[in-house]
N, C-alpha and C positions, 0 to 999 in steps of 0.2 A: 404467244399462241403458236408460232412456228417452232419455237424451241420445245414446246410440249408435244410436237408431232401432229398438231391439228392442221388440216388442209383448209385454207380459206375458200369460201363459196362466193358467188356473185353478191349475195346480201352483205357479206363481210366487206367486200371491196367497196360497194356503194355506200356503206356506213363510214368507211375510213377516208375515202377520197375528198368529201366536202370539207373535212377539217384541214386539208392541205391547200384549200383555195384562198391562200393569202401568201404574199410574196416571200415572207420569211420561211414558209414551209413548202415552197415551190419545188425544191430539190427532192424532198421526201415524196411529194406527189408524183414526180416523174419516176422516182424509184418504184413506187407502187404500180405505176403504169408498166414499167419494165417487167416487174414480177408477174403482172397479169398476162403479159405476152408470153412469158416463159412457161406459165402453167396453163395457158390456153383459155383464160377467162376474159381476154380482151374483146372477144367477139360477142359477148353477151350484151344485148341492147341497153340494159340498165347500166352496165359498167361503162359502155361507150358514152351514154348521155351524161353520166356523172363526170367522166374525164373531160368531155367537151366543155361542160360548165366550169370545171376547175381551170382549164387552160384559158378560158375567156375571162374569168375573174382575176387571173394572173396576167392579163393583157397580152397573152400569146395567141392572137387570133389566127395566125397561120396554122398553128398546131390544131386549134379548135376546128378550123375549116377542113383541114386534112382528115381529121377523124370523122367529121360529119359526112364528107364526100365519100369516105371509104366504107360507110355503113351499108351492108347488103340490103337491109330493109329499114326504112325510116318511118317510125311511128309519129303520131302527133306530138309526143313528148320530145322527140329528137328535133323536130322543126321548131317547137317552142323554145328549146334550149338554144338553138342557133339564132333565132330572132332576138332573144334576150342577150346573147353573147355580143352581137353587134350593137344593140341598144346600150348596154352597160359601158361600152367603150366609145360611145358617141358617133358610131357609124349608122346614122338613122336611115339613110337612103338604102344602104345594103340590107338593113333589117327588113325594110318594106319589100325589097326585091326578093328576099327569101320567102316572105309571106306569099308573094305572087306565085313563086315557084311551087309552094305548098298547095296552092289552089289548083294549079295546073295538074298536080298529081291526084286531084279529086279527093283530097283528104279533108274531112270535116273539122273545122276549127272548134276549140273548146274555150271555156272562159279564160284560161291562162293565155291563150293566143290573143284574145281581144285585149286583155289587160296589158300584155306585152306590147301590142300594137299601139295602144294609147300612150304608153310610156316612152315610145320612140318618136313622138311628135308626128304620128301619121295624121292624115287629114281627118280632123275630129268628126265632122259630120258624116264622112264616108264610113269611118269605123263604126260610128253609132248606127248608121243605116244597115251595115252588114250584120251587126249584132242583132238588130230587130229582125232582119231577114232569116237568120238561122235560129231565132227563138231564144237568144241569150240576154235580151235586154232586161229581163227581170231577175237575172242572176245577181246575187248580193255583191260579189266582187266586181262584176262588170259595171253595175249601176253606180257603185261607190267610185270607181275609177272615172266614169263619165261625169259625175258631179264634180269631182276634183279637177278634172281637165277643163271642163267648161268654166269653172270658177277661176282657174289660173289664167285662162285665155281672156278673161274679162267679161264673159257672157254670164254674169251673175244671175240674171233673170231666168235663163234656161236651167242653170244649175239649181236654183231655188225650186223651180217647177218639178224637176226630176226628183229632188229630195222629198218634196211633199208626196210624190207618188210612190216612194220607196216603201215596201211592206215592213222592212225592219230598219228603222233609223239607226245611224251610228255616229259616233263623235268625230271620226275622220272626215266624213262628208260635211258636217256642220262647221267644223273648224276651217275647212277649205273655203266655204261660203263667207265666213267671218273674215278670213284673210283677204279675200277678194274685195269685200266692202271696205276693209281698212286701207287697202292700197289706193282705193278711189277717194279716200277721205270721208266716206259716208258713215260717220260715227253713230248717227242715230240708228241706222240699220245694224251696225255692229253690235250695239248694246241690246237691240231688240232680239237678235239671234242669240246673244249671250244669255238673256233671260229665258229664251226658248229652251236652251240646254237644261237649265234648272227645272223648267216646267215639265220637261219630258224625262225627268229623273235620271239625267246623265250627270257625270261628274267631270268638270273641265280638267284637262291635264296641262302640263307645262307648255306644250305647243299651242294650245288654245289661248292661254294667258298671254304668251309672247305675241301671238297674232293680233290680239287686241291692243297690247302696249304699242305696237308699231304704228297704230293709227292715231295715237296722241301726238299732235304736231304743234299745238300752241297752248297758251295759258288758260284758254277758255275751258279746257278739260282737266284742269288741275284737281278739282274736288273729286271728279270721277276717277282720275288716276290714283289719287291717294286711297280712295275706297277700294279700288281693285288691288292695291298693294296690301291693304288690310285683309281682304278676302283671300289673297294668296298665302298670307301668314296663317290664317285660320285653317286653310285646307292643307297646310304643310308643303306648299309648292315652292316656298322660298329656300328649300333645301337643294333645289336644282339650280346649278350655276346658270343655266339657260334663262331662267326667270329673273335671277339677280341681274344678269347682263341687260335684259330687257328693261328692267326697272331703272338701271343706271342710265340707259339711253333715254328713257322717259323723263327722268329728273333733269338730265342735260337739256332736253328740249324746253323744260319748264324753267330753265336758268337757275336751278337749285343745285349748284355744284357741291355744296356741303352734304346734301342728302345722297348725291351720287357717290361721293368719296366715302361716306359712312357705310353705305351698302357694300362697297368693294371691300372695305376693311372688315366687314362682318363675316366675310366668307372664311369658313374654317379651312377649306382647301381652295387654292386659287389656281385653276387650270390655265394653260397658256392663253386660251381665247378670252379669259376674263382680264388678264393683264393687257392683252391687245386691245380689248374694248375700252378700258379706262385710259390707256395711252392715247388711243385714237380720239377720245373725247377731249383730252387736254390739247392735243395738236390742233384739232378743228377750231378750238377757241383761241389759238395762238398762245397757249400757256406752255411754252417749250421748257421752261425751268421745271414745272411740275411734271411734265412728261419725262424729262431727263432724270429727275429724282426717282420716279417710278421705274424707269428703265434700269437704274442702278440697283434699286431694291429687288427687282425681278431676278437679277443675277445672284444677289445675296441669298435669295430664297431657293436657289438651285434650279430655277426655271430658265431654260435656254431660249433666247429670242429666236424667232423664225423669220421667214420672208415678210410676213405681214407686219411684225413688230418693226423690222428695219425700214420697211417702206413707209410706215407711219412716221418714224423718227426723221427719215430723210425729207419727208413732206414738210415737217416742222422747220427743218433747216432752210428749205426752199422759201417758206413764207417769210422768215426773218433775215434771209441772206447771210446766214451764219456759215461761211466757208470753212472756218477753222474746225468747228464741231462736225461739219459734214465730212471733212477729211478723217477725223477720228472715227466716225461711224464706218467709213469706207474701209479703213484699216481693220476695224473689228470684223467686218464682213469677210475680208480676205483671210485674217488669222483663223477664223472659225469655219473656213471653207464653205460658206453659204453660197448657194447658187446665184450667179449674177446674170442669168438669162432673163428674158421677158420682163416681169414686173420689177424685180430688183434692179436690173440693168436700166430700165426706163426711168425708175425713180432716181438713180444715181446721175443719169444724164440730165434730167430735169433739175436736180439740185445744183450740179456744177454750172449749168447754163444760167440759172436764176441768181447764182452767187457770183457770176461774172468770170468764171473759169472755163471758157469754151474749149480750151486745149485739153483739160481733163475730161470733159464731156466726150470729146472726139476719141480719146484713148479708151474710155469705157465702151463706146460704140464699136470700135475696131476689135475689142476683145470678145464681143458677142458673136458666136459662130453663125447663128441663124436669127437675125433680128426680126421681130414681129412688127406688125403695122404700128403699134403704139410706140415702139422703140424708134422707128423711122420718123414718126411724127414728132417725138420729143427732140430729135436732132434738128429737124426742119424748123421747128418753133424756136429752138435754142439759138440757131444761127440768126434768126430774125431778131431775137432779143439782143444779140450782140452786134446788131447792125451789119451783119455779113450776109446781106440779101442775096448776092450772087452765089454764095455757097448754099444758101437755103434752096435756091432754084435748081442748082446742079445736083444737090442731094435728092431732090424730088425726081429728077431725070434718072438718077442712079437707081432709085427705088423702083421706078417703072421698068427698068431693065431687068431687075430681079423678079419681076412678075407679081409684085405686091400691089393689090388693088387699093387705091386711095379711098379715104372716107371724108366725112364733112370736116373733121379736124385737120386733115392733111391740106384741104383746099383753103381753110382759114389761114394756115401758115403761109401757103403759097401766095394767096391774094395780099396778105399783109406785107410780104417781101416785095411784091410788085408795087404796092402802095408807097413804101418807103423809098423805092428806087425810081418812082415816076414812070413805070413801064405800063402805059395804058394799053397798048396793043397786046402785050403778053397777058395782062390781067384779063382782058376780054376773051382771049383764047382759052385760058384756064377756066374761066367762068362757064364758057360753053362746054368745056370738057366734062364738067360735073355731070351733065345729062348722060354722057356716054357711060359713066360708071354708076348710074342710078342714084346719084346723090342729089337730093332736093335742096336747092339753095335756101338757107335760113336767113333771118333778118340780119345776122352778123356778117354773112357773106355779102349780102346786098349793101350793107352799110360800108363795107370795105370798098366796094365798087364806087359808091357815091362819093366817098372821101377821096378816092384816087382821081375820079373825073373832075371833082370840084377843085382839088389842088392844082390840077393841070389847066385850070381856067375854063374848062368845058362845062359851064354852069347849065346851059340849055340841055346838053346831053345828060347831065346828072338829073335834072328835073324830069326829062323824058324817061330815064331809067326808073326813077321812083314811081312814076305813074304806071309803068309796066310791071312792077313787082307783083309776084303771086302771093307774097306775104304782106301783112299790114306793116308799113314803116312805123318805127317807134321814135321817141324823142331824140335818141342818139343819131338815128339816120338823118333827121332834119337838122340836128346840130352840126353834123359833118358839112352839110351844105351851107349853113349859116356861117360856119367858120371860114369858108371860102369867100363868102360875101365880104367879110372883113378884109381878107387878103386882096381882093379885087375891087374893093370899095363900091359894092353894089347895095346901096342903102335901101332902095325901093323893094328889091327882092328880099333883103334881110328883114325889113319890117313885116312883110307878108309872112315870112317863115316864122317870125317870133310869135304871131298869133297861133299858128298851128302847134308850135312846141308848147305854148302855155296851156292849150286845151288838153294836150296829152300828158303833161307833167308840170303841174302848178308849182312844185317844190324845187324845180331845177334851177339852182343858183348859177349854173354855167350860162343860162340864157341872158341874165343881167350883165355878166362880164363881157360876153361877146357883143351885145348891143352897145354897151359903153365903149368898147374898143372900136366898133364900127363907126359910131358917131365921132369918136376922137380922130379916126383916120381921115374923115372928111371935113374936119374943122367945125363940127356942130357942137360947140362947147356947152351951150345951154342945155342941150339934150343929155350930154355927158353928166352934167351936174344933177339933172333931174333923175336919171337912172341910178346914179350912185347914192343919191339921197334916199331913194326907195330901198336900195339894198341895206342902208344903215338903219332906216326907221322901221321897215316892214319885214326885214329878214328875207326869207325865200318864198313866203306864201301870203303876203299881205296886200296884194294889189290885183287889179283886174287885168285881163289879157290885153286890153286896148291901152291901158295907162302907160305901158312900156313904150309905146310908139306914138302916143298922142302928141300932136304938134304944140 
């Protein structure tokens, strides 16, 4: 165009700039910006908005903000662009702040503003109320976004009510409701809404089918799942890799690995996420040989493994304690210059720790420039697995110096380290510290404390702790105390605990073993014979709760 002597106008610029809104064309986008400045087109509001959007999509928020603040006059499109810019890059608080500044300028929001607000996790009810206040609650795009956001937040009832009120029903909204019900495991409602789609003359798409497939969690839905598979074939939806991956996951849950593998092999084109999906299925089932075969085939088919592939493979090595293969994978990662920060680094640390090579785990940790919380946690837990409890606790202290906020997993690792070292006072200090960081103690944290107190011989304190727990103790919690009864020969308390454990978990074989050991430690050999006889004759579930302790 320039060679032909034509001078671009603002419309030309606005048409060209969006095509540059991807990293590989970012340089060309900046060149167009420079050209716009040179010919005086950069001050046109349409051009400025397009450039702001381009910089935001290329993750250059500083440039986007600079352009926005330099605009002599900001229209509602300008404000919407900046709200979306922050939202697209995960800066939700900043996006909401821009919206508040927009309101201070007495600018009236439009439907795009409301949709942008909803997409940045703004307070849902407040955004809804504001939409009603300015008369946009009946706008098709706004009400669709509201239905989707309420459904995603778990308020399926309100999402359903809004949907029924919609003047023009659409597939996006109904799919969001289906997805919400599927996540809750309410498959009756999922199927009811699926039939509703057909009743309202809509045609389910790949996303709808996958949303339903995710809800199938056990064999009771096998026939329905097979029917949905047939429906997908009939509607031509199995040409989408997304649907095939969903079906693979479904058959995996149904324990039909032959069907899952057959579906994978039926793919004419196997994109990376399909390989990753199948490898993940094999790894989760402990089928590392099959996962490895697929990993090798993947490379032969010219598909390069990514972070997700390698993380799955490393997880398989961790499960089986295969250090040799883990090292091979690590070398592959280094040779192919794959990023070892965050997920990959954490997976490597976890693999080396579980395979008994804590030195290699330390080397990986030290190679990571900015370890995230998950990486610190992996190292804290890794030291604990290697019985290096002092290092686990010192690593926690180092993490705190870095300003990293601990989570529930961090405290599990720390309490476990205290437990193995018998550090009662330190454990109590860390347990109280959880409240400071807003971490609610779960049953595992509480069980760690009970185990620690019990091992230290503080059985009364352990009982008092259990009575004060804000979560319901499970059989493992009581077993921790029962184990201490064996160590300290507290038969009467042990018999009382046995009743509680039996009521919670009738199939717990550990109960019989501990009671047998407890009786043996106090020389009650007739009771030992009786309990062991029950174990042989009845297995784990063939007696009453009182029969274990009857005299």
